[in-house]
N, CA and C atoms as a LAMMPS dump frame, in Angstrom:
ITEM: TIMESTEP
0
ITEM: NUMBER OF ATOMS
672
ITEM: BOX BOUNDS ff ff ff
-5.0000000000000000e+02 5.0000000000000000e+02
-5.0000000000000000e+02 5.0000000000000000e+02
-5.0000000000000000e+02 5.0000000000000000e+02
ITEM: ATOMS id mol type element x y z
1 1 1 N 346.493 230.905 117.251
2 1 2 C 346.9 229.719 116.74
3 1 3 C 348.349 230.43 116.211
4 2 1 N 349.32 229.342 116.721
5 2 2 C 351.435 229.422 115.937
6 2 3 C 351.694 228.492 115.89
7 3 1 N 352.002 228.249 114.808
8 3 2 C 352.494 227.223 113.912
9 3 3 C 354.215 227.426 114.18
10 4 1 N 355.135 226.614 114.464
11 4 2 C 356.157 226.909 114.516
12 4 3 C 357.074 226.018 113.434
13 5 1 N 357.925 226.419 112.776
14 5 2 C 358.204 225.501 111.444
15 5 3 C 360.011 225.492 111.556
16 6 1 N 360.476 224.205 111.793
17 6 2 C 361.926 223.621 111.754
18 6 3 C 362.382 223.722 110.386
19 7 1 N 363.505 225.371 110.259
20 7 2 C 364.087 225.374 109.171
21 7 3 C 363.34 226.925 108.634
22 8 1 N 363.946 227.729 107.867
23 8 2 C 363.479 229.069 107.669
24 8 3 C 363.97 229.325 106.322
25 9 1 N 364.045 228.688 105.294
26 9 2 C 363.983 228.559 103.779
27 9 3 C 363.254 228.916 102.988
28 10 1 N 362.969 228.998 101.36
29 10 2 C 362.012 229.749 101.339
30 10 3 C 360.268 228.965 101.406
31 11 1 N 360.506 227.413 101.11
32 11 2 C 359.301 226.666 101.633
33 11 3 C 358.81 227.611 102.624
34 12 1 N 359.438 227.701 104.134
35 12 2 C 358.931 228.377 104.99
36 12 3 C 358.53 229.818 105.074
37 13 1 N 358.971 230.492 104.295
38 13 2 C 358.525 231.758 103.908
39 13 3 C 357.047 231.326 102.897
40 14 1 N 356.869 230.587 102.041
41 14 2 C 356.016 230.767 101.31
42 14 3 C 354.527 230.189 102.226
43 15 1 N 355.01 229.413 103.307
44 15 2 C 354.335 228.742 104.29
45 15 3 C 353.593 229.707 104.774
46 16 1 N 354.562 231.059 105.361
47 16 2 C 354.382 232.014 106.353
48 16 3 C 353.096 233.048 105.732
49 17 1 N 353.314 233.275 104.566
50 17 2 C 352.844 234.213 103.46
51 17 3 C 351.205 233.683 103.961
52 18 1 N 351.249 232.118 103.203
53 18 2 C 349.801 231.927 102.971
54 18 3 C 349.18 231.46 104.974
55 19 1 N 350.112 231.437 105.849
56 19 2 C 349.664 231.637 107.281
57 19 3 C 349.022 232.922 107.716
58 20 1 N 349.502 233.634 106.765
59 20 2 C 349.39 235.429 107.409
60 20 3 C 347.632 235.481 106.839
61 21 1 N 347.389 235.003 105.74
62 21 2 C 346.151 235.373 105.159
63 21 3 C 344.977 234.431 106.17
64 22 1 N 345.581 233.556 106.712
65 22 2 C 344.042 232.625 107.589
66 22 3 C 344.27 233.561 108.879
67 23 1 N 345.208 234.248 109.337
68 23 2 C 345.398 234.902 110.693
69 23 3 C 346.33 233.839 111.568
70 24 1 N 347.172 233.15 111.012
71 24 2 C 348.509 231.884 111.794
72 24 3 C 349.383 232.857 112.156
73 25 1 N 349.744 232.66 113.254
74 25 2 C 350.974 233.268 113.37
75 25 3 C 352.217 232.682 113.374
76 26 1 N 353.572 232.359 112.578
77 26 2 C 354.566 231.777 112.676
78 26 3 C 355.514 231.882 113.361
79 27 1 N 356.463 231.008 113.605
80 27 2 C 357.94 230.928 114.364
81 27 3 C 358.613 230.339 113.706
82 28 1 N 360.177 230.644 113.196
83 28 2 C 360.575 229.895 112.3
84 28 3 C 362.254 229.519 113.5
85 29 1 N 362.18 228.326 112.831
86 29 2 C 363.608 227.975 113.592
87 29 3 C 364.842 228.292 112.461
88 30 1 N 365.655 228.853 112.597
89 30 2 C 366.879 229.576 111.094
90 30 3 C 368.363 229.354 112.284
91 31 1 N 369.098 228.724 111.426
92 31 2 C 370.286 228.563 111.447
93 31 3 C 371.091 230.233 111.472
94 32 1 N 370.409 230.851 110.573
95 32 2 C 371.466 232.161 110.784
96 32 3 C 370.018 233.566 110.4
97 33 1 N 370.53 234.552 110.363
98 33 2 C 369.379 235.634 110.645
99 33 3 C 369.214 235.71 109.023
100 34 1 N 369.71 235.721 108.357
101 34 2 C 369.866 235.54 106.692
102 34 3 C 369.295 234.981 105.927
103 35 1 N 368.691 233.711 106.569
104 35 2 C 367.595 232.51 105.512
105 35 3 C 366.003 233.482 105.258
106 36 1 N 365.585 233.177 104.041
107 36 2 C 364.592 233.596 103.472
108 36 3 C 363.543 233.851 104.207
109 37 1 N 363.342 233.252 105.029
110 37 2 C 362.196 232.867 105.908
111 37 3 C 362.018 234.269 107.039
112 38 1 N 363.043 234.31 107.409
113 38 2 C 363.557 235.381 109.07
114 38 3 C 362.852 236.477 108.496
115 39 1 N 363.29 237.281 107.663
116 39 2 C 362.295 238.402 107.002
117 39 3 C 360.957 238.609 107.383
118 40 1 N 359.879 237.281 106.945
119 40 2 C 358.545 237.503 107.2
120 40 3 C 358.087 236.712 108.678
121 41 1 N 359.126 236.439 109.008
122 41 2 C 358.672 235.391 110.336
123 41 3 C 357.817 236.349 111.589
124 42 1 N 357.049 235.824 112.144
125 42 2 C 356.459 236.96 113.252
126 42 3 C 357.365 236.854 114.267
127 43 1 N 357.731 235.602 114.592
128 43 2 C 359.119 235.435 115.572
129 43 3 C 360.193 234.331 114.945
130 44 1 N 361.56 234.457 115.284
131 44 2 C 362.577 233.858 115.409
132 44 3 C 363.067 233.266 116.453
133 45 1 N 363.719 231.607 115.905
134 45 2 C 364.542 231.45 117.038
135 45 3 C 365.794 230.967 116.425
136 46 1 N 366.938 231.026 116.722
137 46 2 C 368.231 230.663 116.282
138 46 3 C 368.601 229.446 116.388
139 47 1 N 368.866 228.636 115.746
140 47 2 C 369.467 227.563 116.16
141 47 3 C 369.345 226.304 115.421
142 48 1 N 369.947 225.262 115.318
143 48 2 C 369.939 223.998 114.422
144 48 3 C 368.732 223.239 115.063
145 49 1 N 368.821 222.624 113.467
146 49 2 C 367.084 221.515 113.638
147 49 3 C 368.118 220.139 114.715
148 50 1 N 369.562 220.327 114.355
149 50 2 C 369.988 219.095 115.591
150 50 3 C 370.018 219.185 116.778
151 51 1 N 369.45 220.487 117.46
152 51 2 C 369.934 221.317 118.692
153 51 3 C 368.372 220.961 119.349
154 52 1 N 368.147 220.043 120.159
155 52 2 C 367.269 219.352 121.102
156 52 3 C 366.778 220.99 121.663
157 53 1 N 367.736 221.35 122.558
158 53 2 C 367.107 222.881 123.007
159 53 3 C 366.432 223.838 122.247
160 54 1 N 366.909 224.093 121.275
161 54 2 C 366.517 224.825 120.002
162 54 3 C 365.068 224.304 119.71
163 55 1 N 365.137 223.125 119.716
164 55 2 C 364.02 222.482 119.002
165 55 3 C 362.68 222.628 120.12
166 56 1 N 363.317 222.483 121.589
167 56 2 C 362.262 222.653 122.718
168 56 3 C 361.765 224.268 122.935
169 57 1 N 362.957 225.311 122.736
170 57 2 C 362.431 226.454 122.622
171 57 3 C 361.8 226.747 121.467
172 58 1 N 361.709 226.606 120.338
173 58 2 C 360.848 226.623 119.283
174 58 3 C 359.478 225.955 119.982
175 59 1 N 359.092 225.051 119.964
176 59 2 C 358.021 224.326 120.537
177 59 3 C 357.214 224.655 121.379
178 60 1 N 358.088 225.581 122.627
179 60 2 C 357.334 225.863 123.546
180 60 3 C 356.631 226.787 123.518
181 61 1 N 356.522 227.999 122.44
182 61 2 C 355.811 228.488 121.907
183 61 3 C 354.651 228.775 121.207
184 62 1 N 354.719 227.601 120.565
185 62 2 C 353.802 227.29 119.252
186 62 3 C 352.785 226.112 119.378
187 63 1 N 351.567 226.179 118.808
188 63 2 C 350.687 225.191 119.736
189 63 3 C 350.867 224.327 118.667
190 64 1 N 351.763 223.986 117.47
191 64 2 C 352.078 223.119 116.428
192 64 3 C 353.311 223.168 116.109
193 65 1 N 354.095 221.948 115.517
194 65 2 C 355.268 222.551 115.056
195 65 3 C 355.521 221.541 113.653
196 66 1 N 356.116 222.045 112.158
197 66 2 C 355.745 221.439 111.573
198 66 3 C 357.191 221.822 110.934
199 67 1 N 357.824 221.42 109.225
200 67 2 C 358.662 221.465 108.811
201 67 3 C 358.871 222.224 107.35
202 68 1 N 359.921 222.865 107.088
203 68 2 C 360.857 223.516 105.95
204 68 3 C 361.063 222.544 105.341
205 69 1 N 362.311 221.827 105.865
206 69 2 C 362.82 220.644 105.039
207 69 3 C 362.776 219.053 106.137
208 70 1 N 363.223 218.13 105.431
209 70 2 C 363.238 216.849 106.165
210 70 3 C 364.669 216.547 106.714
211 71 1 N 365.686 217.279 106.609
212 71 2 C 366.649 217.13 107.281
213 71 3 C 366.853 217.104 108.517
214 72 1 N 366.169 216.193 109.189
215 72 2 C 365.923 216.357 110.649
216 72 3 C 366.844 215.174 111.44
217 73 1 N 366.554 214.858 112.792
218 73 2 C 367.285 213.48 113.292
219 73 3 C 365.743 213.152 113.822
220 74 1 N 365.358 211.975 113.267
221 74 2 C 363.926 211.75 114.283
222 74 3 C 363.778 211.424 115.232
223 75 1 N 365.106 211.082 116.089
224 75 2 C 364.86 210.734 117.719
225 75 3 C 364.801 211.874 118.804
226 76 1 N 365.265 213.318 118.194
227 76 2 C 365.119 214.45 118.313
228 76 3 C 363.532 214.578 117.944
229 77 1 N 362.978 214.491 117.181
230 77 2 C 361.544 214.834 116.592
231 77 3 C 361.11 214.26 117.537
232 78 1 N 361.258 212.89 117.6
233 78 2 C 360.274 211.648 118.413
234 78 3 C 360.403 212.616 120.059
235 79 1 N 361.46 212.586 120.311
236 79 2 C 361.428 213.184 121.885
237 79 3 C 360.285 214.587 122.047
238 80 1 N 360.097 214.995 121.051
239 80 2 C 359.233 216.415 120.804
240 80 3 C 358.002 215.551 121.225
241 81 1 N 357.28 214.952 120.859
242 81 2 C 356.45 214.092 120.503
243 81 3 C 356.384 213.354 122.249
244 82 1 N 357.09 212.793 122.518
245 82 2 C 356.928 212.214 123.896
246 82 3 C 356.882 213.285 124.795
247 83 1 N 356.953 214.557 124.853
248 83 2 C 357.123 215.416 125.71
249 83 3 C 355.773 216.33 125.264
250 84 1 N 354.752 215.582 124.126
251 84 2 C 353.366 215.998 124.354
252 84 3 C 353.171 217.116 123.659
253 85 1 N 354.3 217.731 122.811
254 85 2 C 354.326 218.381 121.356
255 85 3 C 353.421 217.936 119.975
256 86 1 N 352.915 218.739 119.729
257 86 2 C 351.993 218.428 118.026
258 86 3 C 352.757 218.671 117.059
259 87 1 N 353.286 217.222 116.468
260 87 2 C 354.403 217.656 115.506
261 87 3 C 353.628 216.924 114.013
262 88 1 N 353.438 217.823 113.294
263 88 2 C 353.26 217.113 111.629
264 88 3 C 353.848 217.633 110.809
265 89 1 N 353.993 216.479 109.59
266 89 2 C 353.557 215.445 110.107
267 89 3 C 354.771 214.521 111.035
268 90 1 N 354.074 213.647 111.59
269 90 2 C 354.591 212.808 112.778
270 90 3 C 356.168 212.419 112.335
271 91 1 N 356.954 211.68 113.703
272 91 2 C 358.445 211.266 113.571
273 91 3 C 358.344 210.02 112.255
274 92 1 N 357.243 209.168 112.582
275 92 2 C 356.733 207.912 111.929
276 92 3 C 356.354 208.183 110.299
277 93 1 N 356.035 208.828 110.082
278 93 2 C 355.626 209.755 108.912
279 93 3 C 356.369 210.021 108.121
280 94 1 N 357.389 210.845 108.928
281 94 2 C 358.389 211.504 108.271
282 94 3 C 359.641 210.378 107.708
283 95 1 N 359.62 209.59 108.284
284 95 2 C 361.001 208.893 108.233
285 95 3 C 360.79 208.516 106.34
286 96 1 N 359.76 208.471 106.008
287 96 2 C 359.411 208.119 104.87
288 96 3 C 359.94 209.392 103.697
289 97 1 N 360.338 210.43 104.095
290 97 2 C 360.901 211.291 104.001
291 97 3 C 362.463 211.522 103.559
292 98 1 N 362.636 211.082 105.032
293 98 2 C 364.094 210.786 105.642
294 98 3 C 364.418 209.925 104.919
295 99 1 N 364.249 208.573 104.729
296 99 2 C 364.922 207.571 104.808
297 99 3 C 364.438 207.007 103.346
298 100 1 N 365.326 207.108 102.136
299 100 2 C 364.86 206.284 100.709
300 100 3 C 365.047 205.073 100.861
301 101 1 N 365.249 204.559 101.434
302 101 2 C 365.412 202.753 101.853
303 101 3 C 363.973 202.318 102.183
304 102 1 N 363.565 203.199 103.393
305 102 2 C 362.474 202.858 104.38
306 102 3 C 361.306 203.406 103.435
307 103 1 N 361.206 204.322 102.277
308 103 2 C 360.393 204.427 101.356
309 103 3 C 360.381 203.345 100.361
310 104 1 N 361.401 202.791 100.112
311 104 2 C 361.631 202.049 98.732
312 104 3 C 360.593 200.999 99.219
313 105 1 N 361.352 200.545 100.644
314 105 2 C 360.388 199.024 100.594
315 105 3 C 358.951 199.298 101.556
316 106 1 N 358.651 200.934 101.76
317 106 2 C 356.767 200.479 101.962
318 106 3 C 356.211 200.421 100.725
319 107 1 N 356.926 201.428 99.745
320 107 2 C 355.734 201.472 98.609
321 107 3 C 355.945 199.917 97.866
322 108 1 N 357.346 199.055 98.159
323 108 2 C 356.991 197.856 97.64
324 108 3 C 356.441 196.876 98.255
325 109 1 N 356.106 196.963 99.371
326 109 2 C 355.585 195.683 100.415
327 109 3 C 353.925 196.59 100.218
328 110 1 N 353.844 197.382 99.699
329 110 2 C 352.194 197.832 99.234
330 110 3 C 351.713 197.654 97.797
331 111 1 N 352.524 197.178 97.272
332 111 2 C 352.264 196.472 95.866
333 111 3 C 352.262 197.393 94.967
334 112 1 N 353.571 198.284 94.878
335 112 2 C 353.085 200.216 93.55
336 112 3 C 354.457 199.157 93.054
337 113 1 N 354.282 199.593 91.774
338 113 2 C 355.333 199.356 90.864
339 113 3 C 356.758 200.233 91.577
340 114 1 N 357.854 199.635 91.521
341 114 2 C 358.748 200.242 91.956
342 114 3 C 360.269 199.631 90.636
343 115 1 N 361.406 200.251 90.743
344 115 2 C 362.386 200.133 89.931
345 115 3 C 362.761 198.451 90.97
346 116 1 N 363.88 197.377 90.601
347 116 2 C 364.213 196.58 90.89
348 116 3 C 365.578 197.193 91.882
349 117 1 N 366.002 196.667 93.074
350 117 2 C 366.594 197.332 94.381
351 117 3 C 367.266 196.545 95.239
352 118 1 N 367.972 197.251 95.796
353 118 2 C 368.614 196.447 96.702
354 118 3 C 369.408 197.27 97.896
355 119 1 N 368.893 197.285 98.842
356 119 2 C 369.293 197.893 100.489
357 119 3 C 370.722 197.457 100.665
358 120 1 N 371.812 198.248 100.852
359 120 2 C 373.108 197.64 101.198
360 120 3 C 373.416 198.712 102.656
361 121 1 N 373.359 198.161 103.406
362 121 2 C 373.845 198.54 104.499
363 121 3 C 375.461 198.933 104.736
364 122 1 N 375.503 199.854 105.334
365 122 2 C 377.077 200.599 105.565
366 122 3 C 377.688 199.145 105.531
367 123 1 N 378.881 199.202 105.03
368 123 2 C 380.245 198.543 105.31
369 123 3 C 380.129 197.171 104.541
370 124 1 N 378.734 196.905 104.205
371 124 2 C 378.543 195.589 103.355
372 124 3 C 378.913 195.745 101.862
373 125 1 N 379.991 194.883 101.223
374 125 2 C 379.755 195.072 99.75
375 125 3 C 379.114 194.616 98.828
376 126 1 N 379.274 195.017 97.547
377 126 2 C 378.256 194.947 96.229
378 126 3 C 378.853 194.259 95.133
379 127 1 N 378.244 193.299 94.725
380 127 2 C 378.787 192.684 93.537
381 127 3 C 377.851 193.192 92.416
382 128 1 N 378.421 194.533 91.9
383 128 2 C 377.934 195.031 91.195
384 128 3 C 378.02 194.61 89.709
385 129 1 N 379.064 193.564 89.45
386 129 2 C 378.955 192.85 88.004
387 129 3 C 377.321 192.31 87.585
388 130 1 N 377.078 191.493 88.675
389 130 2 C 376.192 190.661 88.851
390 130 3 C 375.121 191.291 88.97
391 131 1 N 374.965 192.246 89.704
392 131 2 C 373.815 192.778 89.034
393 131 3 C 373.667 194.039 88.243
394 132 1 N 374.611 194.437 87.259
395 132 2 C 374.786 194.585 86.24
396 132 3 C 374.328 193.989 84.998
397 133 1 N 374.702 192.961 85.027
398 133 2 C 374.293 192.096 84.63
399 133 3 C 372.895 191.546 84.287
400 134 1 N 372.317 191.446 85.407
401 134 2 C 371.109 191.484 85.804
402 134 3 C 369.759 192.374 85.099
403 135 1 N 370.411 193.244 85.78
404 135 2 C 369.556 194.629 85.528
405 135 3 C 370.221 195.396 84.468
406 136 1 N 371.071 195.368 83.902
407 136 2 C 371.556 196.158 82.678
408 136 3 C 371.799 197.605 83.242
409 137 1 N 372.889 198.504 82.594
410 137 2 C 373.356 199.248 82.87
411 137 3 C 372.778 200.306 81.992
412 138 1 N 372.483 201.395 82.539
413 138 2 C 373.561 202.024 83.872
414 138 3 C 372.296 201.563 85.208
415 139 1 N 373.565 201.907 86.28
416 139 2 C 372.613 201.731 87.826
417 139 3 C 372.624 202.885 88.5
418 140 1 N 371.635 203.19 89.333
419 140 2 C 371.939 204.463 90.003
420 140 3 C 371.977 203.783 91.581
421 141 1 N 372.904 204.432 92.405
422 141 2 C 373.121 204.299 93.271
423 141 3 C 372.696 205.258 94.354
424 142 1 N 371.854 205.448 95.458
425 142 2 C 371.556 206.576 96.399
426 142 3 C 371.697 206.259 97.706
427 143 1 N 372.101 207.302 98.049
428 143 2 C 372.163 207.054 99.566
429 143 3 C 370.843 207.107 100.473
430 144 1 N 370.756 206.269 101.043
431 144 2 C 369.337 206.356 101.895
432 144 3 C 369.065 207.491 102.761
433 145 1 N 369.652 208.262 103.042
434 145 2 C 369.704 209.381 103.79
435 145 3 C 370.604 210.875 103.672
436 146 1 N 370.035 211.736 103.544
437 146 2 C 370.969 212.884 103.913
438 146 3 C 370.928 213.849 102.268
439 147 1 N 370.458 213.35 101.34
440 147 2 C 370.429 213.336 99.908
441 147 3 C 369.457 214.687 99.885
442 148 1 N 369.514 215.716 98.991
443 148 2 C 368.395 216.14 98.289
444 148 3 C 368.676 216.885 97.247
445 149 1 N 368.079 217.821 96.36
446 149 2 C 368.23 218.794 95.382
447 149 3 C 369.473 217.979 94.691
448 150 1 N 369.027 216.523 93.822
449 150 2 C 370.436 215.95 93.384
450 150 3 C 371.296 215.364 93.988
451 151 1 N 371.879 215.808 95.104
452 151 2 C 372.617 215.419 96.134
453 151 3 C 372.562 214.187 96.522
454 152 1 N 373.556 213.015 96.692
455 152 2 C 373.275 211.621 97.081
456 152 3 C 372.653 210.398 95.808
457 153 1 N 372.436 211.276 94.6
458 153 2 C 372.138 210.229 93.635
459 153 3 C 372.892 210.089 92.649
460 154 1 N 373.422 208.872 92.165
461 154 2 C 374.694 208.842 91.295
462 154 3 C 374.336 207.749 89.688
463 155 1 N 374.275 208.172 89.339
464 155 2 C 374.041 207.092 87.61
465 155 3 C 375.604 206.473 87.459
466 156 1 N 375.85 205.203 87.44
467 156 2 C 376.784 204.882 86.916
468 156 3 C 377.107 203.616 86.167
469 157 1 N 377.766 203.857 85.295
470 157 2 C 377.895 203.023 83.867
471 157 3 C 378.861 202.073 83.768
472 158 1 N 379.338 201.558 85.025
473 158 2 C 380.578 200.579 85.284
474 158 3 C 380.45 199.982 86.068
475 159 1 N 381.367 198.907 86.464
476 159 2 C 381.38 198.218 87.816
477 159 3 C 382.224 198.916 88.534
478 160 1 N 383.861 199.675 87.72
479 160 2 C 384.435 200.572 88.43
480 160 3 C 383.722 201.644 88.713
481 161 1 N 382.97 202.243 88.325
482 161 2 C 382.444 203.829 88.534
483 161 3 C 381.732 203.322 89.767
484 162 1 N 381.021 202.205 89.844
485 162 2 C 379.621 201.8 91.062
486 162 3 C 380.999 201.624 92.164
487 163 1 N 382.112 200.681 92.002
488 163 2 C 382.907 200.525 93.291
489 163 3 C 383.751 202.12 93.481
490 164 1 N 383.726 202.733 92.628
491 164 2 C 384.149 204.375 93.459
492 164 3 C 383.082 204.817 94.037
493 165 1 N 382.297 204.98 93.844
494 165 2 C 381.047 205.746 94.447
495 165 3 C 380.957 204.858 95.829
496 166 1 N 380.676 203.616 95.766
497 166 2 C 380.54 202.55 97.184
498 166 3 C 381.608 203.276 97.857
499 167 1 N 383.046 203.164 97.756
500 167 2 C 383.911 203.378 98.367
501 167 3 C 383.848 204.245 99.374
502 168 1 N 383.245 205.796 98.866
503 168 2 C 383.508 206.494 99.264
504 168 3 C 381.453 206.484 100.159
505 169 1 N 380.905 206.067 100.041
506 169 2 C 380.206 205.704 100.67
507 169 3 C 380.124 204.917 101.905
508 170 1 N 381.02 204.147 101.881
509 170 2 C 381.303 203.031 102.83
510 170 3 C 382.224 203.856 103.576
511 171 1 N 383.206 204.663 103.409
512 171 2 C 383.76 205.598 104.164
513 171 3 C 383.124 207.082 104.969
514 172 1 N 381.647 206.976 104.414
515 172 2 C 381.046 207.548 105.275
516 172 3 C 380.33 207.354 105.737
517 173 1 N 380.05 205.872 105.846
518 173 2 C 379.422 205.148 106.296
519 173 3 C 377.837 205.307 106.197
520 174 1 N 377.601 205.313 105.023
521 174 2 C 376.13 205.48 104.592
522 174 3 C 375.59 204.197 104.085
523 175 1 N 374.104 204.144 104.218
524 175 2 C 373.397 203.039 103.956
525 175 3 C 373.412 203.346 102.656
526 176 1 N 373.401 202.317 101.141
527 176 2 C 373.165 202.531 100.287
528 176 3 C 371.899 201.839 99.931
529 177 1 N 371.248 202.801 98.596
530 177 2 C 370.038 201.999 97.694
531 177 3 C 370.586 201.93 96.232
532 178 1 N 370.523 200.578 95.74
533 178 2 C 370.968 200.413 94.366
534 178 3 C 369.894 200.169 93.321
535 179 1 N 369.698 200.48 92.958
536 179 2 C 368.526 200.527 91.618
537 179 3 C 368.822 200.187 90.203
538 180 1 N 367.619 200.086 89.879
539 180 2 C 368.183 199.364 88.043
540 180 3 C 367.633 200.884 87.671
541 181 1 N 368.311 201.363 86.503
542 181 2 C 367.799 202.621 86.044
543 181 3 C 366.619 202.811 85.378
544 182 1 N 365.811 203.799 85.103
545 182 2 C 364.414 203.492 84.463
546 182 3 C 364.434 204.425 83.319
547 183 1 N 363.695 204.676 82.437
548 183 2 C 363.737 206.117 81.733
549 183 3 C 362.699 206.681 82.079
550 184 1 N 362.543 207.721 82.218
551 184 2 C 361.471 208.557 82.944
552 184 3 C 361.183 209.279 81.601
553 185 1 N 359.684 209.659 81.327
554 185 2 C 358.777 209.9 80.512
555 185 3 C 358.719 211.423 81.273
556 186 1 N 358.16 211.697 82.313
557 186 2 C 357.483 212.771 82.948
558 186 3 C 357.399 211.944 84.234
559 187 1 N 357.328 213.251 85.055
560 187 2 C 357.123 213.401 86.475
561 187 3 C 356.225 214.129 87.141
562 188 1 N 355.295 213.286 87.767
563 188 2 C 353.73 214.001 88.195
564 188 3 C 353.969 213.811 89.56
565 189 1 N 353.693 214.894 90.205
566 189 2 C 353.79 215.324 91.754
567 189 3 C 351.976 215.668 92.125
568 190 1 N 351.519 214.625 92.926
569 190 2 C 350.339 215.114 93.772
570 190 3 C 350.002 215.242 95.162
571 191 1 N 349.609 216.259 95.419
572 191 2 C 349.782 216.16 97.075
573 191 3 C 348.644 216.027 97.324
574 192 1 N 348.55 214.809 98.47
575 192 2 C 346.972 214.589 99.532
576 192 3 C 347.263 214.723 100.919
577 193 1 N 346.473 215.693 101.176
578 193 2 C 346.927 215.553 102.754
579 193 3 C 345.822 215.365 103.745
580 194 1 N 346.246 214.715 105.071
581 194 2 C 345.209 214.096 105.863
582 194 3 C 345.265 215.026 107.305
583 195 1 N 344.448 215.673 108.151
584 195 2 C 344.469 216.485 109.171
585 195 3 C 344.183 215.846 110.345
586 196 1 N 344.363 216.015 111.418
587 196 2 C 344.392 215.154 112.518
588 196 3 C 342.857 214.419 112.964
589 197 1 N 341.513 214.746 112.366
590 197 2 C 340.62 214.197 112.06
591 197 3 C 340.149 213.306 111.37
592 198 1 N 341.758 213.051 110.439
593 198 2 C 340.902 211.914 109.545
594 198 3 C 340.501 212.441 108.158
595 199 1 N 340.382 213.922 108.12
596 199 2 C 339.862 214.059 106.747
597 199 3 C 340.756 214.052 105.901
598 200 1 N 340.584 214.295 104.525
599 200 2 C 341.601 213.952 103.665
600 200 3 C 341.025 214.919 102.281
601 201 1 N 342.556 215.659 102.128
602 201 2 C 342.182 216.842 100.468
603 201 3 C 343.331 216.284 99.786
604 202 1 N 342.907 215.91 98.594
605 202 2 C 343.782 215.704 97.718
606 202 3 C 343.553 217.326 96.365
607 203 1 N 345.28 217.619 95.749
608 203 2 C 345.128 218.493 94.982
609 203 3 C 345.495 218.168 93.567
610 204 1 N 345.069 218.963 92.128
611 204 2 C 345.523 218.67 91.128
612 204 3 C 347.217 218.754 90.972
613 205 1 N 346.89 217.407 90.291
614 205 2 C 348.49 216.758 90.154
615 205 3 C 349.188 217.884 89.068
616 206 1 N 350.42 217.896 88.912
617 206 2 C 351.292 218.833 88.427
618 206 3 C 352.593 218.09 87.403
619 207 1 N 353.171 218.838 86.599
620 207 2 C 354.212 217.939 86.183
621 207 3 C 355.31 219.044 86.383
622 208 1 N 356.469 218.508 87.162
623 208 2 C 357.784 218.839 87.388
624 208 3 C 359.093 218.97 86.222
625 209 1 N 359.762 220.151 86.089
626 209 2 C 360.81 219.68 85.133
627 209 3 C 361.74 219.823 85.956
628 210 1 N 362.459 218.459 85.671
629 210 2 C 364.031 218.304 86.591
630 210 3 C 364.965 218.513 85.708
631 211 1 N 366.063 219.322 86.411
632 211 2 C 367.581 219.452 85.963
633 211 3 C 368.617 219.073 86.33
634 212 1 N 369.268 217.587 86.552
635 212 2 C 370.246 217.879 87.084
636 212 3 C 369.654 217.376 88.79
637 213 1 N 368.605 216.633 88.799
638 213 2 C 368.235 216.557 90.1
639 213 3 C 367.334 217.658 90.959
640 214 1 N 367.128 218.751 90.235
641 214 2 C 366.592 220.007 90.985
642 214 3 C 365.407 220.159 90.343
643 215 1 N 364.237 220.174 91.02
644 215 2 C 363.305 221.015 90.389
645 215 3 C 362.948 222.35 89.924
646 216 1 N 363.095 222.423 88.459
647 216 2 C 363.281 223.855 87.796
648 216 3 C 362.218 224.366 87.5
649 217 1 N 361.268 223.982 87.062
650 217 2 C 359.844 224.247 86.506
651 217 3 C 358.651 223.381 87.283
652 218 1 N 357.359 223.971 87.367
653 218 2 C 356.207 223.144 87.688
654 218 3 C 355.185 224.084 86.843
655 219 1 N 354.889 222.958 85.97
656 219 2 C 353.525 222.555 85.331
657 219 3 C 352.283 222.855 86.072
658 220 1 N 351.09 223.633 85.508
659 220 2 C 349.877 223.037 86.565
660 220 3 C 348.752 223.809 85.238
661 221 1 N 347.826 222.871 85.477
662 221 2 C 347.611 221.056 85.75
663 221 3 C 348.669 220.372 84.698
664 222 1 N 349.147 218.964 85.133
665 222 2 C 350.396 218.562 84.489
666 222 3 C 349.59 218.127 82.626
667 223 1 N 350.137 217.99 82.06
668 223 2 C 350.218 218.327 80.701
669 223 3 C 349.542 216.739 80.021
670 224 1 N 348.934 216.109 79.099
671 224 2 C 348.767 214.708 78.829
672 224 3 C 349.889 214.234 78.447
């Protein structure tokens, strides 16, 4: 069994270490030879996650393909699936990691509690004064895609500040998610996985410590 990993960062390196103990070989797709997972990978393909030829080169030598990060082009991933390549998670599942607007709507329609929100397509104006009056200040503005580690998330405290961010995102032709600001007491993360046979396994919940939008520490098990 050989697993292809799109991306070669620290998560890919940890995946490689775990795979090695199970006798599973790995190949990583790395943008450069100095990325973290290159040193420990069984094999390396140099190329970008948005390069279809590089993706096919990776997949052609592997039994299954997975990811080190979610910053991928879903259309390209779907094309791998159309070619008969096993990709996990699938492009349809990865959508909810790639697109915050899709994720927010999916959670809302599933009946789960979410902050009040509005999805604003690129180029559409927003009446921040009305939203702020209804939901209260500050507000949270997020890019629907492309943000990670605190990037693409803005907490704004005035109409002027909100419009400044809006104009920046409009110039970049980015869809926005505008949300009410909620006070976070604690962030809990739980991992649940399902294999191709439908078997489900869950892992104990952990507490994450966030600083400037970046997870700095994980406490396991999570505290009461």
